N, C-alpha and C positions, 0 to 999 in steps of 0.2 A: 492379597499380597500386602496391602497396607493394614497393619493390625490395629492401629489406634483409631478410636472413634470419638467424635465429639460428644461430650456429656455435660449436662448441667443439672444433675439430679439434686433435689433438695435445695438448700441455700448455699451450698459450697460453690464459690466462684470458679469459673473456668480460667485456667492459666493461659494467657495468650500464646499462640504459637510463635508469633514475632511481634515485637513492640519497639517502635522507633520513637525517640523523644528528642525534640530540638535539633534535628539534623540540619547541619549547615555545610554548604560546599560552594566555594567560589573559584572562578576562573578569571583570567585577566579581563577586566572590564565588565564582568557579569557575575552576579550572585545567583547561581542556579537553584540552590535550596536554601531557604531562609527560615529556620526554626520549624521544620516539618515534623509533624507527629503522624504516626500510622500504627494501628493495632489490628492484627489479623488473628482470628480465633481458630482453633482446631476444626476442621471440616467446613470452614467458611469459604464461599466463593466471593472474593472481595475485589471490587473494581477500583482501578486507579484512573481518575479522570483529570483532564486539563487540556487547554489548548496548546498548540505548538509553542515550545519554548517555556512551558509552565514548570519544567523540572522533573517530569516523569522519568525520562531515560536516565538522568543522573541519579535519581533516587534508586531505581532498580539496579543500576550498576553498583551502587554502594551495597545494596542487599546481597548481591551476588559476588561481591569482593573484587570487582574490576576496578572500582574507585574506592577511595577511603575518605570518610567525612572529615571536615575540618573541626567540627564540634558536634556534640550530641551523643546519645547513647543508643546502643542496639542490644536488646535482650532477646534471647532465643529460649523459648520454653521456660521463662521465669529467671534465667540467669544472664547477667550482662556479659557480652562477649565482643570480641574484635574479629571481624571476618577478614582474615589476612589475604584471601584470594579465592578464585573460583574453586580450586581444589578443596580448600577448607570449607567453602559453602556446600559443596557436594557431599562432603563427609558429614556435615551437620544434617543433611537431608533436604537441601535446597536444589531444585532442578530448574532449568530455564530453557524455554523454547523461544528462540529469537525470531524476529519478523523475517529476516533474511537467512535462509537455511545455510548451514555449513556442511555441505555434502560434496563428495567427489563422484562425478557422474560416471567415470570409468570403473568404479568399484561396485561391488555388490552391496546389498542392504546390510548383510552381516559384517562385511569388512568396514563399512562406514560406522556402524554401531561400535565395533571393536575399537576403532580409533578414538571414540569419545568416552569409553569406559576404561578407567584405569586398571592396570594389571595385565598379566598375560592371560590368554584365553584359549581354551580348547574349542576350535571353531565349530565342531560338530555339536558340542554341548550348547554353545552360544546360539547356533541356528535353531536348535530344538527349543531353547528358552524363548527366543524371539517369537517363534510360532505359537508357543503356549501363551505368552503374555499378550501378544497382539490379538489372538483369537478371543481370549478371556475378556478383553476390554473393547471388543467390537471394532478393532483396527487391524483387520487381517493384512499380513505382509508375507511375501515369499522371500525368505532371507537370502536366497540364491540369485534373485533377479538383480540385474545391474540398474543403477539409479537412473541412467539416461532413458530407460524404457518405461519409467513410472510417471504417472500424472503428478501434478503439483500437490493434490490432496494426499496421494500416497507418500510423497516425499515428506510432507508434514508428519505423517504417521511415524516415519523413521525417527524424527526428532523427539516425538512424544514417547515412543517405545523406549528410546535410548534413556530418557529420564526415568521411565517406569521401572526399568531394570535395576535402577539404583535405589529403589524403594523411597521415593521422595515423601517428605512430610509437608513440604511447601513447593508448589509448582507455579512458576512465573510464566505467563504467556503474553507475548507482545504482538498485538494485532493479528491474532491467529486465524481470522476468517477472511482476510483481505484477498486470498487467492483461491477460495473455495466456492464450489457451487452451493446453492441452497440445500441440496440433498446432503452434501458433505458437512455443511454446517450443523444440520440436525444430528448427524452421526457424532460429530465432535461434542456437541452439547450433551448428548447421552453419556459419552465417556466421562466428561467432566463432572456430571452429576453423580455418576457412580463413584468416582474417586472421592468426591466430597462426602458421600454417604459412608465411605470407609475411613473417613477421618483425615484425608489429605486436604490441606488448605490450598487454595488457588488464588493467586494474585493475577487479575485479568485486566489487561490494558487494551482499550479499543476506543475508536472514535464513533463507533456505531451504537448510538444511545438506545436504539430499540433492542439491540442484543443485550445491552447491560440490563435493561428492564426485565427482559425475559429470563436471564441467567443468574444474575448476581444477587447476593443477599444484602450486601452493604457496599457503599462506594465512598471513597475518600477523594475530595476535590482539591486540586492545586490551582493556584492562579498567580502568575508572576513569581514562581518559586516559593510561594507561601502556602501554608495550610489554610484552606477556606473553611472546611468543615466536612462532616460525614452526613450521608443520607441513606435512606432505604429506597433503592431504585423502583421497586414495585409500587411505592407510594408517590412517586414523582412522574412527571411527564418528560418526554425527551426535551421539550422546550424549557422546562424548569431546570433540568440538569445543565442544559447548555447555558442558561442564564447564570447559574452558579459558576460555570467554567470561565465565561468571558465578562461577567459583570453587566451584561445587557441582553436584550432580546436578540435572537438570531433572525435576520430578515430572510424569509423564504424567497427563493428566486421566482420571478414572475415573468411569463411571456406576454408580449404585447397583444398577440392575437394569432389567428390561424390564417396568415397570408399565404397565397398560392406560391409554391416554389418557382424560382426563376430558371434561367438557363443552366445547363450542365457545366459546372466549373471543374469537376474531376470525373473522368470516365476511365474505368478500368475494364478491359475486355480480354477474356481468355488469357489471363496472366498465368504463365507457367514459369516457375523459377526454382532451380535446384539450390538448396541451401549449401553455403560454403562451410557450415558448421557440421562436423561429423555427428553431432547429436541434435541437429536442427530438424526442421520440417520443411519439405518441399511444398511449394504452392502449386495447386492443380486447378487450372481453369477458373481462377477467381475473376468474377465479373460483377461490377456494380457502378452506379452513378451517384454523385452527390451534387445537388442543385444549389444555386444561390438562394440564400434565405432559409436553408434548412440545416438541422443538426442530424447527421447520420451516425448511429451508434453501432459499433461492432463489439459484441461480447465474446467471451471464450476463456477457457482455462489457459494459463500461461503455457507456452511450449507447443501450441497448435498451429503455429505459422504467423502469429502476430508480428514477431520481430522481423521476419523475412518480408512481410508485407510492408511494414513501416520503412524498412531500408529501401525497398523498391519504390515507394512513393516519395521519399525524401530525396532520392538521388544518390544515396550512399552506396546503393547496389544497382548498377545498370542492368537492364533486362534485354534479352535477345531481340525482342520485337519492339521497336520504338513506339508503335501505335498501340501497344498494350496499356500504356499510361498516357492519357491525354489531359493536359492542364490548360484551362482557358482556351480550348480549341486547338492547341498545338501539341503534336506528338512529342512526348517528353521522356519516353522510356530510356533514351540514350543520352539524356542531358544530366549533368552533374548538379549538385545542390545549389551552386551559385546561380546558374542559369534558370533553375526552377524558381528560385526566389525572385528573379527578375520578372517571372510570369505572374507573380502575386502570391506565392506560397510562403507561409510561415509554418514552423514546425516545433512542437514541444515533445522531446523524446521522453521515454519512460524513465531512464536513469538520470537523476539530477546531477550527481557528482561525476565529472569526467566526460559526460555526453551533453547534458543540458548546460552545464557550467564547468569552468575550470576552478577547482577549489582554491588553488594558491593565488589566483588572480583577484584583483579588486572588483567591486561591483561595476565601477566605471568601465573597466576593461572587458568584463563579461557582457555589459550592455553593448559595447562596440562590436563584439565578435559576430553577432548575427544582425545587428542593427545598422552597420555602417553603410550598406547599400541603400536601403529604402529611407533611412533617416539622413542620408548625405552627411555622414560624419567624417568624410575625407575631403580635404580641400587642397588642390594643387599637389596631390600625392602625399600629403601629410595629414596626420590625425588632427582633427579640430577638437582640441581638448576641452575648451569651454562648452562647446555644443554637446560633446559626449557626456560631460558632467551634468549638464542640464537635462539630457535625456535620461540618465541614470536616476537623477533626483525626481523626475516626473514619474518614472516607474514606481519608485518607492512610495511617493505620495499618493499616486492614483490607486495603488493596490495594497496600501497599508503594510508595506514591508518594514518590519521592526528590526532596526539595525543601528549600530552606533554611528553610522555615516556611510556615504557612498564610496568612500575610499577603504572601507572594511573589506577584508578578504571574504570570498564566497563561503569558505569553510567555517567562518565565524557565525553564520546564520543557522538557525534551526532548520530542520528539513522543510517544515511548512512555510517558513518565510522565504527560503530559497525557491520553493515551488512557486510562490506568488510572484517572486521577482522574474522567474523564467516565463511564466504565463503572461505577465504584464509586458515584458520585453517584446514578446511576439505579437500580442494583440494591439499594442500601441503603434505598430508598424502599419496598421490598417490593411491587413491582407485581404485579398479576394478569396483565398482558400487557406484555412487553418486546419492542420492535422495535429491532434493532441493525444498523446498516449498516457493513460492513467493520470489525468489532470489533477485529481485530488487525493492521490495515494498517500496515506499517512498524514493528512492535514486535518485540523480540528473542524468542528461543525461550522463555526463562524467563517473560517477561511474557505471551506468547501462551498458554502452558500455564496460567498463573494465571487469565487471562481465560476461557479455555475451561472450566476447572473451575468458575468462578463461574457461568457460564451453565448448565452441567450441573446444578449444585446448585440454581439458581433453578428450573429445570424440575422437578427432583425434589421441590421443596417445593410443587409444584402450580401454578406459573405457566405460562402459555403463552409460548413464546419464538419469535420470528421473526428469522432471521439472513439478511441479504442480503449476499452476498460474492462476490468474483471468485476467492477462494482455494479451489480445489476440495479440496485436502488438508484445509483447515479444515472445510468442510461435511461431508466424509466422516467426519471424526473425531468430530463432535459432533451431527450431525443425525439425527433419526429418519426423516424423509421429506425428499425433495429434488425441486425442480422447476426449470425453466430459463426465463428471460426472453429472448425474441428478437423484435426488431422490434415491441415493444409487446404481444406475445402471451405467455401463460404456458403452458408444457407441462403435461401431466398429471403429477401428483406420483406418486412411487413410493417404496417403502421403500428407504432408502439401501443396506441390505445386499443388495438385489435388483438393483442396477445397478452400472455400472463407470465409472471415470474416463473411459475412451475414449468411452462412450456419451454421457455428459454433455458432454464436450468437443465432440463432433460437434453436439449440440443447440445449444451455445453458438455454434458456427460457423454456425448457421442451417439445418442439415440436420434438418428437422422430422420426417423419417421414419426417421432413422438408428437410433434406439433403439426403433423400433416404436410411437412415440406421436406423434400430430399435435400441432402447436403451437397448440392451441386452448384447451379448458377443462380445469379440474381438477375431478375428481369429489369 
């Protein structure tokens, strides 16, 4: 499908597919890109690295025409050009697969693809083309299936196939493996390598440095909006690339020791719950305990009941049987979020914007939202503004939240810095039980290590910690025990050291017997 191939025969230089020189872009109070250079060759898999707030998203949006640079030049296949918008970018041959999918769950695969490809379509021909292209690239799709019935990995295939149908010469992928099982990651890498061999260039953005080493030919590193340099990932270590990104060594999280777990702080017993989302997943006999002093990890592909479980645990969704959720010895299934917080619960939701924080509110106000009870930020019925400001300042200082000030709006922070703020806000309340969903989703290596250490330290202090994550490396790094959610069931938990990534990956894919444990109850 992609006709052009990379060639460098003889001494004839290869014309770059894309070349950026001196790109600058400023926003009020922030220079996101400061003289950035980037060169991508035909058929090259090129990584774009940088910690949160380094300017990667801004640069990619400029390449795709969503934003326009204040200064600098863009050359496409040797000719200087101005990318007026996404439609212009697509016509050039630039496709982009965003981290968060843009799909309508009530529509079919073919209908979703038709919405993203310009022009009128004969749906039968389009369906046939989808089947042909998806099969050819190892990304099989049934064009007539509705999106709500697909796994997250299959949904990602839709976005990729939608780009492939437009014959891209440059494919941009933003955190493409954050929602995939290890088996799906291997399939994706095989597809990307084939596209590369056919001459398609790939710009690959990921915080998973081991993936970068495995997949990418070259990497460009940004720090603080500036171009730091290029490197060959296969010749670097994950640690050396992280050092380029943050300017210092990443401190690996360390546990104090293997202390015996304490009393049960969270007990879930035969939890049945019907999802109020027509495309959600019902919970079926979910049972597990989390002890003081331990980190209990729950893995699983998104859409297998994690959101329903988190809502039931946080109190946002009450459950029929009050005794199905017990917090600190008290039946809590019929208690709301406020009363559960009084029992010692702190909660970090998956969605940062709108759920974990209100984007339009200041950091001081967001600190108050969940901290006013345990931090006693209300005095005689009025907000204690000096104490609230001191609390927000403590969060930013303790968790290295990079912001122009505590009175900045939450929307002004990069995703990683906002995540650190939300995590810090909950941990500094000294909870006896912390529930965290996707605690390091989309954050850089340095921030992830700091968050992991904070969770380990909290458990070491005697708190019970429950982490729900799709990042298997994360769960294996910090969890004492691990279980898997699939189709509303929870697998039996087992010590993390007694299982493997492959076994957990198979359970995530729905093979309930692969690891020798049925997808039923947790003892």
